[in-house]
Every structure is written in structure tokens, then in C-alpha cells.
C-alpha positions as CSV (number, residue, x, y, z in Angstrom):
1,M,8.9,-103.5,102.9
2,S,5.3,-104.3,104.0
3,L,2.8,-101.7,104.5
4,I,0.3,-101.8,107.4
5,V,-2.9,-99.9,106.4
6,S,-3.8,-99.1,109.9
7,T,-6.4,-96.4,109.3
8,E,-8.8,-95.3,106.6
9,D,-6.8,-92.1,106.1
10,E,-3.7,-94.2,105.3
11,Y,-5.6,-96.2,102.9
12,E,-7.0,-93.1,101.2
13,D,-3.5,-91.6,101.1
14,L,-2.1,-94.6,99.3
15,L,-5.1,-94.9,97.0
16,G,-4.6,-91.2,96.2
17,L,-0.9,-91.8,95.2
18,W,-1.9,-94.5,92.8
19,S,-4.8,-92.4,91.5
20,D,-2.6,-89.4,91.0
21,L,-0.1,-91.5,89.0
22,E,-2.9,-92.8,86.9
23,S,-4.5,-89.4,86.3
24,G,-1.2,-87.8,85.5
25,L,-0.5,-90.6,83.0
26,G,-3.9,-90.1,81.6
27,L,-3.3,-86.4,81.0
28,V,0.0,-87.1,79.2
29,L,-1.5,-89.8,77.0
30,S,-4.5,-87.6,76.1
31,H,-2.5,-84.5,75.4
32,P,1.0,-85.6,74.4
33,D,1.6,-82.5,72.2
34,S,1.4,-80.3,75.3
35,V,4.0,-82.2,77.2
36,Q,7.5,-80.8,77.3
37,E,10.4,-83.3,77.5
38,F,8.0,-86.2,76.9
39,P,10.5,-89.0,77.3
40,Q,11.6,-87.6,80.7
41,R,8.0,-87.4,81.8
42,I,7.4,-91.1,81.0
43,D,10.6,-92.0,82.9
44,Q,9.3,-90.0,85.8
45,Y,6.1,-92.0,85.9
46,D,8.0,-95.2,85.6
47,R,10.1,-94.3,88.7
48,W,7.0,-93.2,90.6
49,M,5.4,-96.6,89.8
50,Q,8.5,-98.4,91.0
51,D,8.6,-96.4,94.3
52,L,4.9,-97.3,95.0
53,L,5.6,-101.0,94.3
54,K,8.7,-101.0,96.6
55,Y,6.4,-99.6,99.3
56,D,4.2,-102.7,99.2
57,T,3.8,-104.7,96.0
58,D,0.8,-106.7,97.2
59,V,-1.1,-103.6,98.2
60,G,-0.2,-101.9,94.9
61,L,-1.5,-104.9,93.0
62,Y,-4.6,-105.0,95.1
63,L,-5.4,-101.3,94.2
64,L,-4.5,-101.8,90.6
65,F,-6.7,-104.9,90.1
66,Q,-9.6,-103.3,91.9
67,L,-9.2,-100.4,89.6
68,A,-8.9,-102.5,86.5
69,I,-11.9,-104.9,87.2
70,N,-14.4,-102.4,88.6
71,S,-14.6,-99.5,86.2
72,P,-14.2,-98.8,82.5
73,V,-13.8,-95.0,83.2
74,G,-10.4,-93.7,82.1
75,Y,-9.6,-97.2,80.7
76,S,-6.6,-96.2,78.6
77,A,-4.5,-94.9,81.5
78,S,-5.6,-97.6,83.8
79,H,-4.8,-100.3,81.3
80,A,-1.4,-98.7,80.5
81,L,-0.5,-98.6,84.2
82,V,-1.6,-102.2,84.9
83,C,0.5,-103.4,81.9
84,A,3.5,-101.3,83.0
85,V,3.4,-102.8,86.5
86,L,3.1,-106.4,85.1
87,C,5.9,-105.7,82.6
88,H,8.1,-104.4,85.5
89,L,7.4,-107.5,87.6
90,I,7.9,-109.9,84.7
91,S,11.2,-108.3,83.7
92,V,12.4,-109.3,87.2
93,D,11.2,-112.9,86.7
94,F,12.8,-113.2,83.3
95,V,16.0,-111.4,84.6
96,L,15.9,-108.9,81.7
97,P,18.8,-106.5,81.3
98,K,18.0,-103.0,82.7
99,N,17.9,-101.4,79.2
100,E,15.3,-104.0,78.0
101,R,13.3,-103.6,81.3
102,D,13.2,-99.8,80.8
103,S,12.2,-100.0,77.2
104,L,9.5,-102.6,77.9
105,V,7.9,-100.6,80.7
106,C,8.0,-97.3,78.7
107,A,6.4,-99.2,75.8
108,A,3.7,-100.5,78.1
109,L,2.9,-97.0,79.3
110,T,2.7,-95.5,75.8
111,M,1.8,-98.4,73.4
112,N,-1.7,-97.0,72.7
113,I,-0.8,-93.3,72.6
114,A,-2.1,-93.0,69.0
115,M,-5.6,-94.2,70.1
116,T,-6.1,-93.0,73.7
117,A,-9.4,-91.3,73.1
118,L,-10.6,-94.2,70.9
119,Q,-9.6,-96.7,73.6
120,D,-11.5,-94.8,76.2
121,A,-14.5,-94.7,73.9
122,L,-14.4,-98.4,73.1
123,A,-14.5,-99.2,76.8
124,T,-17.9,-97.6,77.2
125,Q,-19.2,-98.5,73.7
126,H,-21.9,-101.1,73.2
127,G,-21.0,-103.4,70.4
128,R,-17.9,-104.1,68.4
129,P,-15.7,-101.5,66.7
130,N,-17.0,-100.1,63.5
131,S,-15.0,-100.2,60.3
132,E,-13.4,-96.7,60.9
133,Q,-12.5,-97.7,64.4
134,Q,-11.0,-101.0,63.2
135,I,-8.7,-99.1,60.7
136,A,-7.5,-96.8,63.6
137,I,-6.9,-99.9,65.8
138,R,-4.8,-101.6,63.1
139,A,-2.7,-98.4,62.5
140,H,-2.1,-97.4,66.1
141,A,1.1,-99.3,66.7
142,A,3.0,-97.8,63.7
143,K,1.4,-94.4,64.2
144,G,2.2,-94.4,68.0
145,A,5.9,-95.2,67.3
146,L,6.0,-92.3,64.8
147,M,4.3,-89.9,67.3
148,L,6.8,-90.9,70.0
149,S,9.7,-90.4,67.7
150,N,8.4,-86.9,66.8
151,M,8.1,-86.1,70.5
152,G,11.8,-86.8,71.2
153,V,11.9,-90.6,72.0
154,T,15.2,-91.8,70.7
155,D,15.2,-95.3,72.4
156,E,14.9,-97.5,69.3
157,L,14.0,-100.6,71.4
158,W,11.1,-98.7,73.0
159,L,9.8,-97.6,69.6
160,E,10.3,-101.1,67.9
161,T,8.6,-102.8,70.8
162,I,5.5,-100.6,70.2
163,Q,5.7,-101.2,66.4
164,L,5.8,-104.9,66.8
165,H,3.5,-105.6,69.8
166,H,0.5,-106.6,67.7
167,K,2.5,-108.7,65.2
168,E,1.5,-112.3,65.0
169,D,4.5,-113.5,63.0
170,V,7.0,-113.8,65.9
171,P,9.4,-116.6,65.1
172,G,8.6,-119.9,66.9
173,Q,11.5,-120.2,69.2
174,D,12.4,-119.6,72.9
175,L,12.0,-116.1,74.2
176,V,15.7,-116.0,75.0
177,K,16.6,-116.7,71.4
178,L,14.5,-113.9,70.0
179,T,15.9,-110.5,69.1
180,P,15.3,-107.9,71.9
181,P,12.6,-106.1,70.0
182,H,10.7,-109.3,69.2
183,R,11.1,-110.6,72.8
184,L,9.8,-107.4,74.4
185,A,7.0,-107.0,71.8
186,H,5.8,-110.6,72.5
187,I,5.9,-110.1,76.3
188,L,3.9,-106.8,75.9
189,H,1.5,-108.5,73.5
190,V,0.6,-111.2,76.0
191,I,0.4,-108.8,79.0
192,D,-1.8,-106.5,76.9
193,R,-4.2,-109.3,76.2
194,Y,-4.2,-110.5,79.8
195,A,-4.9,-107.0,81.2
196,A,-7.6,-106.4,78.6
197,M,-9.4,-109.7,79.5
198,I,-9.8,-108.8,83.1
199,S,-11.2,-105.3,82.4
200,P,-14.9,-104.7,81.9
201,R,-16.5,-103.1,78.8
202,Q,-20.0,-101.9,78.3
203,S,-20.4,-104.7,75.8
204,R,-19.2,-107.4,78.1
205,E,-18.1,-108.2,81.6
206,G,-14.4,-108.6,82.4
207,R,-13.2,-112.2,82.7
208,S,-11.9,-113.4,86.0
209,A,-8.1,-113.1,86.4
210,A,-7.8,-116.9,86.7
211,E,-9.7,-117.4,83.3
212,S,-7.4,-114.7,81.7
213,A,-4.3,-116.4,83.1
214,Q,-5.4,-119.8,81.8
215,S,-6.0,-118.3,78.4
216,V,-2.5,-117.0,78.1
217,I,-0.9,-120.0,79.7
218,H,-2.4,-122.4,77.2
219,G,-2.0,-120.0,74.3
220,N,0.0,-120.6,71.2
221,P,2.8,-120.2,70.3
222,E,5.1,-121.6,73.0
223,Q,6.4,-118.1,74.0
224,E,2.9,-117.1,75.0
225,S,2.7,-120.0,77.4
226,A,6.1,-119.0,78.9
227,V,4.9,-115.4,79.5
228,G,1.6,-116.7,80.9
229,Q,3.4,-119.0,83.3
230,S,5.6,-116.1,84.4
231,L,2.5,-114.0,85.1
232,V,1.1,-116.7,87.3
233,R,4.4,-117.0,89.1
234,I,4.5,-113.2,89.9
235,V,0.9,-112.4,90.6
236,G,-0.7,-115.8,91.2
237,L,-3.8,-117.3,89.5
238,C,-5.9,-115.0,91.6
239,P,-3.9,-111.8,92.2
240,P,-4.4,-109.4,95.1
241,G,-7.6,-107.4,94.7
242,T,-9.6,-110.2,92.8
243,F,-12.5,-112.1,94.2
244,V,-12.8,-115.8,94.8
245,Q,-15.4,-118.3,96.0
246,L,-14.3,-120.7,98.7
247,D,-15.3,-124.4,98.8
248,D,-17.6,-123.6,101.8
249,E,-19.6,-121.1,99.6
250,E,-18.1,-118.0,101.3
251,V,-16.7,-115.2,99.1
252,A,-13.3,-113.7,99.7
253,V,-11.0,-111.1,98.2
254,V,-7.3,-111.9,97.8
255,T,-5.0,-109.8,99.9
256,R,-1.5,-111.2,99.4
257,R,0.4,-113.7,97.3
258,S,2.1,-116.7,98.9
259,Q,4.8,-119.1,97.8
260,S,2.1,-121.1,96.0
261,P,0.4,-119.3,93.1
262,N,-3.0,-121.0,93.8
263,L,-2.8,-120.6,97.6
264,P,-2.9,-116.8,98.4
265,D,-4.0,-115.1,101.6
266,V,-7.6,-113.9,101.5
267,A,-10.1,-111.8,103.5
268,I,-13.5,-113.5,103.7
269,V,-16.0,-110.8,103.1
270,I,-19.4,-112.6,102.4
271,N,-20.8,-115.6,104.2
272,Q,-22.6,-118.6,102.8
273,H,-25.9,-116.7,102.9
274,G,-24.7,-113.8,100.9
275,D,-24.4,-111.4,103.8
276,L,-21.4,-109.1,104.4
277,I,-19.0,-110.2,107.1
278,R,-18.1,-107.2,109.4
279,P,-15.2,-107.1,109.9
280,P,-13.8,-109.3,107.2
281,S,-12.0,-112.5,108.4
282,L,-8.4,-113.2,107.3
283,H,-7.6,-116.7,106.1
284,R,-4.4,-118.2,104.6
285,T,-5.5,-120.8,102.1
286,S,-2.1,-122.4,102.3
287,S,-2.9,-123.4,105.9
288,G,-5.9,-125.6,104.8
289,S,-9.7,-125.5,104.5
290,P,-11.6,-123.6,103.2
291,V,-9.7,-123.5,99.9
292,I,-10.4,-121.6,96.7
293,N,-13.1,-123.3,94.6
294,S,-13.2,-120.7,91.7
295,A,-12.3,-117.2,90.7
296,L,-15.2,-114.7,90.5
297,V,-15.9,-111.9,88.1
298,A,-16.0,-108.6,90.0
299,A,-19.4,-107.7,88.5
300,T,-21.0,-110.6,90.5
301,I,-20.1,-108.8,93.8
302,Q,-22.9,-106.4,94.5
303,E,-22.1,-105.6,98.1
304,R,-19.9,-102.6,98.9
305,I,-16.6,-104.0,100.3
306,N,-14.6,-101.9,102.8
307,H,-11.2,-102.2,101.2
308,H,-9.3,-100.4,103.8
309,L,-10.4,-103.0,106.4
310,V,-9.4,-105.7,104.0
311,L,-5.9,-104.3,103.5
312,Q,-5.6,-103.7,107.2
313,L,-6.2,-107.4,107.8
314,G,-3.8,-108.3,105.0
315,T,-0.7,-107.5,107.1
316,Q,-1.9,-109.1,110.4
317,P,-1.2,-112.6,111.6
318,A,-3.9,-115.1,110.7
């Protein structure tokens, strides 16, 4: 189903649904002990996320990537939601059994539950983690799995995926030949890295999505490359919501994926002179010039972009 964002109110309503999902998840991750029936609550957020993606996957990705690349506030929940969405989409690409898909997404939503406050603090911290923080980071996977078990999570694949998702000793064989826990942990490990790369910190800017994708595509071992290639297949080199520079020096924001990962639909928002284009101009790069010259880091875009107009354009004929 394709959503036409025909008014600013419709855009705000949809943004509100994603924001409500993120804030609800943030509350659960920050105060897990106060949540009754914790596994059921995580399952509820998973179904909510799936419903929003069914509504319009491209618009959902657009809002998610805008959220991920523009602000470090509430980083832990935002990061968990981005990872969960990507895990959901990659499970379709890899044709994972439903039980593995469910465990993978639940693990993505909760993998950092033992360091939620620390993760939020690190996103706004100048400089690298201190020694005490590094100890907490190293312990969070095992501690998180124990916390979840104590809160009623009985899905062993969910728990093992979290325990293993930072392990570097994954056997060097095809993903399909790995045991389910190692397979899901490796998928989550790569997606975790990718999502972290595109997100800004106070100590550094986020990398462009294209740079992040290239990093995981050309990573080592071979499974990492397989997961990276799948990420490019499902969201493109430049996903919806990310900025690109065209070969005529104009700046555009990606609105929709196409059959070709490197030829998405874009809305041109800034002209060659650095001035905002009002209204934005829709262009399908698959139809020819101008084409994408490079991906841009969001921090380089100083102008205020009217995203509801961009999304409104994204469902209209070029």
C-alpha cells in the first residue's frame, strides 16, 4: 500500500505514530522493571512497527532515517527501532523462518537494555568512553540477556542472539550453515554497526548511509558482506530520508527506493547556488540525468527542509 501525504496534518499524524512508537519503546527500555508482561509488550511494539511499515515502507524508512541522522536525543530507543526495522526487512530478504524473524526483531529492540542510560549518555558525550563505561559496554550483552530472562523472556533464541551479538568468533561459513543463534547474532551485529555509523554523536558526525553500507559490504568475514549486500538490496545505497548531491551540484533527499539500489527517486531541495527550491522538484534518477554523484552527511544540510512537501511529492508522477 502506498501512502499519499497530501496535507501537513497527515504528515504530522504519521510522524506522530512513529514518534509514539519510539517514545513508548524508550520508556520500556529505560524502566523495564516497571513493565508488566514485558515479553508481550515487546511483541506489541513489534506488531505496531510492522503495521506502520505495511502502511508505507518508504515513508516509514524516510521518517526513521531522518530521525536517526538528525538528532542524538533519545538515541537508544531510536537506534533500537532503526535496527528492528532493518532486521524485519532483512528477514524477508533472507527468507528466515517466522520464529527466527520474531526472535531477531525482539533482540534488536532489546539488545542494549542493560545500558540504555549509558547509550543515551554516550550519544551526547564528547570523547571516547572512559574505563568504567567500557566495562559496562563489554558486559551489556550477557547482562541484558539475564535481565530479560528475569523479566519473563523464555525465547532462548532471542536471549542467545543478544548474548552473541558482539562476539567476533563467528565460524567462517555461509550464513545458512550457521546455527540459528549465530546466524541471527551476526545479522544483528552488522545491522547494529550500520545503524550506529549513520547516527551522529557529539564527538563526531554520522557517516553517510552510502559510506556505512560500503563499510559493511566490504567487511570481513564473508557473512558480513552478505548482510551488507542484503541491506543495500532492501534499502538502497542511499535510503529514503538521506541526502545526496547530484552531478549538476543540486542537493536532493531520497524519497523512494527503485528496482536499482543506486537509482532511487529523489526530491531536489537545494539548487546549484545553495538556495532552497520551493516547492521541491521530484526526479527519478532511473530515468536519466541528473544522477547521484555522492551521498551527503545530514549535518552538511543547514537549510530547513519541508519534509511533508517532500513526502507529498514522493507519491506523485514525475
